[in-house]
Backbone bond lengths (Angstrom), bond angles and torsions (degrees), N, CA, C in turn:
res aa  C-N    CA-C-N  psi(-1)  N-CA   C-N-CA  omega(-1)  CA-C   N-CA-C  phi
1 M - - - 1.461 - - 1.530 108.31 -
2 P 1.299 117.21 132.20 1.467 120.12 -178.03 1.529 113.08 -76.53
3 I 1.317 114.05 168.90 1.455 123.41 176.06 1.528 107.24 -87.55
4 S 1.319 117.46 134.82 1.455 122.43 178.49 1.528 108.87 -92.85
5 I 1.329 116.82 127.63 1.462 122.16 -175.48 1.520 109.54 -119.59
6 S 1.333 116.67 124.40 1.462 122.18 174.07 1.523 108.11 -84.54
7 I 1.324 115.88 126.11 1.461 122.25 -175.88 1.528 109.34 -103.47
8 P 1.350 117.50 126.08 1.464 119.11 177.94 1.533 111.06 -70.74
9 T 1.301 115.99 157.71 1.464 122.78 -177.38 1.529 112.24 -51.83
10 L 1.331 117.79 -40.13 1.465 120.89 -177.22 1.523 113.13 -63.93
11 L 1.332 117.82 -25.60 1.466 120.78 -178.59 1.525 113.31 -98.97
12 R 1.293 117.79 -7.37 1.472 120.63 -175.65 1.525 114.38 -62.33
13 P 1.335 120.19 -31.31 1.468 117.31 175.47 1.535 112.49 -58.95
14 L 1.330 117.40 -25.83 1.467 120.88 178.89 1.530 112.03 -80.29
15 T 1.328 117.86 -18.20 1.471 121.92 -177.88 1.526 111.54 -112.92
16 Q 1.319 116.64 31.63 1.468 122.35 -178.23 1.532 110.87 53.69
17 N 1.343 115.45 39.14 1.464 124.27 177.47 1.529 114.58 62.49
18 Q 1.313 116.20 24.63 1.463 120.16 176.31 1.526 110.00 -80.61
19 K 1.327 116.16 135.63 1.465 121.74 177.57 1.522 111.23 -79.89
20 R 1.314 115.80 -26.77 1.460 121.61 -176.92 1.530 108.11 -141.79
21 I 1.332 115.10 136.08 1.460 120.26 175.35 1.520 108.37 -128.77
22 D 1.318 116.58 158.93 1.458 122.66 177.96 1.519 108.54 -118.93
23 I 1.337 115.27 124.99 1.465 122.50 -178.63 1.527 107.14 -138.82
24 E 1.317 116.76 149.50 1.460 120.22 174.76 1.520 109.58 -96.43
25 G 1.331 115.64 147.95 1.454 121.32 177.62 1.512 110.45 -179.74
26 A 1.333 116.53 146.37 1.462 121.41 -178.47 1.519 112.34 -88.26
27 T 1.342 116.97 -24.07 1.466 122.13 178.50 1.525 108.15 -137.23
28 V 1.316 116.33 167.53 1.465 120.51 177.47 1.525 109.99 -61.18
29 R 1.327 117.88 -41.17 1.474 120.94 179.65 1.534 110.30 -61.11
30 E 1.320 117.48 -45.28 1.461 120.88 179.14 1.529 110.66 -64.24
31 L 1.302 116.24 -38.34 1.462 120.90 177.43 1.525 110.45 -59.76
32 I 1.325 116.88 -46.02 1.466 121.22 179.36 1.525 110.60 -63.05
33 E 1.324 117.96 -41.02 1.467 120.84 179.17 1.530 110.79 -64.14
34 R 1.314 117.06 -39.80 1.470 120.03 178.74 1.526 110.82 -71.52
35 M 1.335 116.62 -34.10 1.470 119.49 174.44 1.524 109.37 -62.12
36 E 1.328 116.83 -42.09 1.463 121.74 -179.51 1.524 111.13 -60.87
37 S 1.331 117.69 -37.82 1.465 119.88 -179.18 1.526 111.16 -68.20
38 Q 1.323 117.95 -30.02 1.466 121.01 178.76 1.525 112.79 -92.72
39 Y 1.321 115.93 -30.07 1.468 121.50 -176.23 1.533 109.07 -131.50
40 P 1.335 116.64 77.02 1.464 120.56 -176.30 1.527 112.72 -53.56
41 G 1.335 114.63 137.63 1.456 121.76 178.62 1.515 113.58 100.97
42 I 1.329 117.14 -13.99 1.464 119.17 -176.55 1.530 111.69 -72.80
43 R 1.342 117.39 -34.47 1.466 120.32 -178.94 1.521 111.38 -59.31
44 E 1.328 117.88 -44.84 1.469 119.84 -177.90 1.525 112.23 -67.28
45 R 1.319 117.01 -20.73 1.465 120.52 176.72 1.530 111.54 -81.69
46 L 1.353 116.16 -20.12 1.463 120.63 -178.01 1.522 113.39 -103.29
47 L 1.336 116.47 -34.70 1.463 120.21 -174.28 1.517 111.92 -110.79
48 D 1.318 114.75 146.17 1.460 123.26 171.42 1.521 105.23 -114.23
49 G 1.327 115.97 93.30 1.457 120.00 -172.13 1.517 109.21 71.34
50 A 1.323 115.91 -118.96 1.467 120.69 -178.65 1.525 112.59 -100.37
51 E 1.323 118.02 3.44 1.474 121.89 -176.76 1.533 110.44 -121.37
52 M 1.318 115.12 161.45 1.463 119.79 175.72 1.527 109.19 -65.06
53 H 1.328 116.21 142.85 1.459 119.38 170.73 1.528 107.39 -57.22
54 R 1.303 116.86 143.29 1.462 118.61 -176.32 1.524 113.10 -70.03
55 F 1.333 117.31 -15.19 1.458 120.27 179.41 1.530 112.61 -103.08
56 V 1.321 116.57 18.90 1.463 121.81 176.14 1.524 107.62 -122.26
57 N 1.317 115.83 128.71 1.461 121.37 177.22 1.521 108.70 -111.11
58 V 1.331 115.91 138.50 1.459 121.23 178.46 1.520 108.02 -125.60
59 Y 1.324 114.57 133.40 1.459 121.55 -179.50 1.520 109.12 -122.65
60 V 1.316 115.86 137.21 1.461 122.01 172.61 1.515 106.37 -112.27
61 N 1.321 115.91 114.69 1.471 121.03 -176.96 1.529 111.23 51.42
62 D 1.320 116.78 45.16 1.469 124.95 178.22 1.522 114.25 71.88
63 N 1.339 118.76 9.41 1.465 122.14 177.20 1.520 109.38 -106.74
64 D 1.331 116.34 124.65 1.453 122.70 -179.05 1.530 109.29 -65.71
65 I 1.342 117.29 126.47 1.466 119.93 -177.60 1.524 112.48 -66.39
66 R 1.336 117.58 -19.56 1.472 120.06 177.91 1.518 111.39 -64.53
67 F 1.334 117.24 -23.41 1.459 121.25 179.86 1.518 111.46 -101.78
68 A 1.335 116.29 8.74 1.464 122.53 174.73 1.528 106.26 -116.51
69 D 1.313 117.53 -125.49 1.469 121.45 -179.31 1.525 112.14 -106.87
70 N 1.335 116.40 24.51 1.456 122.94 179.14 1.530 110.11 52.26
71 L 1.323 119.23 -128.18 1.457 121.10 -177.28 1.523 112.77 -67.83
72 S 1.322 117.58 -17.16 1.468 121.65 177.43 1.529 112.04 -88.63
73 T 1.318 117.88 4.06 1.462 121.27 178.96 1.526 109.44 -56.18
74 A 1.326 115.69 125.61 1.469 121.40 -178.22 1.523 110.71 -72.89
75 L 1.318 114.95 144.45 1.454 122.49 177.62 1.519 109.00 -119.60
76 K 1.324 115.54 151.31 1.458 120.44 175.42 1.520 108.85 -132.15
77 D 1.311 114.97 160.50 1.463 120.16 -179.57 1.518 111.17 -50.07
78 G 1.316 114.96 134.49 1.456 120.26 177.15 1.509 115.33 88.20
79 D 1.347 118.23 -5.21 1.465 120.05 177.58 1.529 109.93 -63.35
80 N 1.325 114.78 154.16 1.463 122.12 174.29 1.514 108.63 -113.49
81 V 1.324 116.19 126.80 1.458 122.44 178.76 1.521 107.49 -113.19
82 T 1.319 115.35 132.81 1.464 121.35 177.49 1.516 108.40 -119.59
83 I 1.325 115.74 129.32 1.455 122.41 176.16 1.518 107.12 -106.01
84 L 1.331 116.32 124.25 1.460 120.96 -179.57 1.528 110.37 -129.93
85 P 1.318 117.50 127.57 1.454 118.99 171.36 1.521 107.96 -71.94
86 A 1.325 116.76 139.25 1.465 120.44 178.53 1.522 108.90 -67.41
87 V 1.299 115.99 145.09 1.456 122.17 179.61 1.516 107.72 -110.65
88 A 1.320 115.51 128.89 1.455 120.28 178.14 1.531 107.85 -128.36
89 G 1.258 115.90 156.53 1.449 118.80 178.52 1.514 110.01 173.61
90 G 1.256 114.79 -177.05 1.451 117.00 -179.92 1.493 111.06 -173.68
């Protein structure tokens, strides 16, 4: 069973305007690489070199990956991943 990924509005042009996509992957990094193979250009919007962009937040089942194993966070069938651009303002 694949991992369900919620796609933010800013990235939807890369996913044919899909709000949710299903991809298989054992870790968040592998998930992003597989997303890139199906939706070219998405990796550069999420990663800064080998790390997550500092203004992109990723959650696995509502848990922030920064407080887990970051890009090495393990995934299992049926997990839900949410990608959120950070919001700043004042």
